[in-house]
N, C-alpha and C positions, 0 to 999 in steps of 0.2 A: 536728443530727446529732451534734455533739460532746457535747451534754448527754445524748443517748441512749446514747452509747458509755460515758460516765462512769457512768450509771445501771446499765448492764449489768455493768461491772467491779465496782461496789459489790455488786450482787446476787450475782455469782459469788463474791466474797469472803465474803459472808454465808453462802452455801451451803457453802463450804469450812470456815468456822468452825463452822457447825452440824454438819457431818459429823464434824469432829474432836471436838466436844463429845460427840456421841453415842458415838463410839468410846471415849473416856475414861470416859464414864458406865457403859458396859457391860463394861469390862475386868475388873472383879471377877467378873462372870458367867462370863467365859471361864476365869479361873483356878479358879473353883469347879468348873466342869464338868470341866476338865482334871485337877484334883486327884482328883475322884471316880473318873474313869476310870483314872488313874495308880495308884491304890491297889490295883487289881486286876491290875496288870501286873508282869512281872519287873523287878527293880531296874535292869537294864541299859537300860531305856527311860527317856529323860530327860523329866522333867516340863516343862522349858522347851521342848523340841521339841513337846510336845503343846500347850502354851500358844501357841506360834508358829503352829501349824496352826489353832488355835481363833480366833486373831486374824484370820487370813485369812477364816475362815468368818463372823466378825462383820462384817468390812468388806463382804463379799459380801451379807450380810443387810441392812445399812444401805443399800447402793447399790441393791438390788433391791426393797426394801420398798415395798409399795403398801397404804396404809391402807384402800383401797376393798374389800380382801378381808375386812374385818371381823375381822382377827387382830391382836393386840397385837404391837408390835415385839419385846418381850422373848420372847414365845413363838416368833416366827419366828426370832429370833436364836439361841435355844437349839437349835432344829432344825438351823440351818446350822452353828453352832459344833460341835455334837456330830457332825454328818455329816462336817465337815472333819477332825476329829480321827480318827474311825474310818477315813476314807479314807486318812489318812496312815499309820495302822497297817497297813492292808492293803497299801499300797505297800512298807512295810518288810518285810512277810511275817515278822513277829517270832515267830510261834508255830510251833514245829517240827511237821512233818506227823504225827509220832507222837502229839502231844497232840491234834491234830484228830481223828485216828482213834480215840483213846481216848474223846473226847467223843461221837463218833458211836456207839461201842460201848455206852456207858452209856445214851444216848438210845434205842438199839435195844432194849436189855435192858428198860428201863422200859416201852416200847411193847408188847413181847411179853408181859410180865407183866400189864399192865393188860388186855390182850385175853383172856388166859388166866384171870386171877383175877376179872375184872370188878370190880376194886376198885383202890385206890391201893396199890402195893407198898411194903413197909417197906424200910429200909436192908438188913436181913439178907437179905430175899428178892432184892433187886437184886444184892447181893454174891454170893449163891449162883448166880444166873443167869449172872453173869460168871465164875464158877468161882474166886473169890478169897475170902479171909476179910474180915471187916468192917473191920478196920484198914486193909487194903490198899485196899479200895474207897473209904474216906474219904480216903486219900492221893490216889487218882485224882481225887477231887473237887477237892482243893486244886491238883493239877497242871493241871486244866482250867478253873479259875475264870475266867481272863482271856478264855476263848473265848466267854463268854456276854455279852460287852459289848453286842451289839446284838440279843440274842435275843428281846426283846419287840417289836422292830420288824421283824425279818427271820426267815424260816424257810425251810428247804429247802437250797439250795446252801451250800457251806462259805463261799465268799467273797462271792458276789453274788446271794444269794437274793432272790426277789421281795419287794418291800416289802409288808407286810401291813397295817400301820396307817398311814394317811396323816394326818399331823398338820395339814396345811394344805389349804384348799380350792383347787381349780384356778381359773384365771382364768375359765373357762366354768362355767356352772351344771352340776352333776352330773346325769347321766342317772338316771332312776328306778331302773334296774337297778343302777347303781353305789351309789346310796343304800341300796337293799335289801341289797346285798352287805355294805356297811359295817355296817349294823345287825346283820346275821347274824353277821358276824365279831366284833363287840363282844359279842354274846350268847354265842357259843362260847367266847370268851376269858374272859368272866365266869364261865361254867359251869366251865371248866377250873380257874380260880383257886379257885372254891368247893369243888372236890374235893380241893384240896391239904390236907395235915395242917395243923392250926391254927398250929403254930409256924412253918411255912414261909409261910403267908399273912401272919402277923404280921411276919416279917422282910421280906418283899417290900413290905408296906405302909409300914413304917418307912423302908425304904431308898429306894423310888421315890416315895412320896407325901410323906413327912415329910423326905426327903433327909438322913437321918442317916447317919453313917459306920458301918462295921462295928464299930468300937470303941465307939461310942455305943450301938449296938443291943445289943452284948454286955453292957454295964452294965445296960441296961433289963431284959433277959430272963434275966440271971444265967447266961450261958453264955460259954465261952471264945471269943475272937474268931475263932480258926481254925474252931471248930465253926459259928459263924454263917456264915462263908464257905462251908463245906461245904453247909450247909442251903440257902443262897441259890442256889448252883450247882445243887444237886439240884432245887430248885423250878423253876428256869428250864428245866432239861432235861426235867422232867415236862411243863411247858407246851409246849415245842417238840414233844415226842412227841405230845401230845394234839392240838395244832393241825395237825400234819401229817396225822394220820388224819382229822380233821374238815374240813380245808380243803385239798384236793388242789391241787398247784401249777398244774395246767392250768386250774383254775377261774378265771373272771373274765378281764378283759382284761389 
């Protein structure tokens, strides 16, 4: 009995050490994700607060991770870290309602123009639809840039829109209907990205796939960093508008 108890204590100690080692190993991932989100937020938001929220997400990922789901821990951790940081921002309610309304107005203008023109509207056309000059419209994009933090994962409601893209498989095998919807969603999103102007596609690719900063992208495409920010925000608002029309909120479970 005594031997069994000692063995259990040693096993528990090993588990604790293994857990701590995993946390330390993935801390750089937390800071990277927090930094990428922070660069799109007002200066009043503390980077360390985002890192702290991300660490909680990392710990949750490590504690809940199940390798049987055929997903890498790093992938699962990124999902949980990002989610924890975005949840902390929602709790702060950092963005004034005026900015949220402005983002919705831009999104609505893009949607109306696309339906009317049957093509991707230019900056000038969007500005005209909003009743402002081009410079003012581009300032609007800068003001609303932080509101597109989760726009490729969520659409619809301002705060808690239905999740569109599921990064991780559920514990249960997906129903055929769910698999079909996922494939259809991926197709619609791919089509929507394909309709974006080339420069906007390039910026999204460099930002989300290559994980470059806005400053690094600006050097590559020879545009000012603020212009890169405007184009990225505009691209995401285009995608949101397109996905809302193609993927109604009541569709699916």
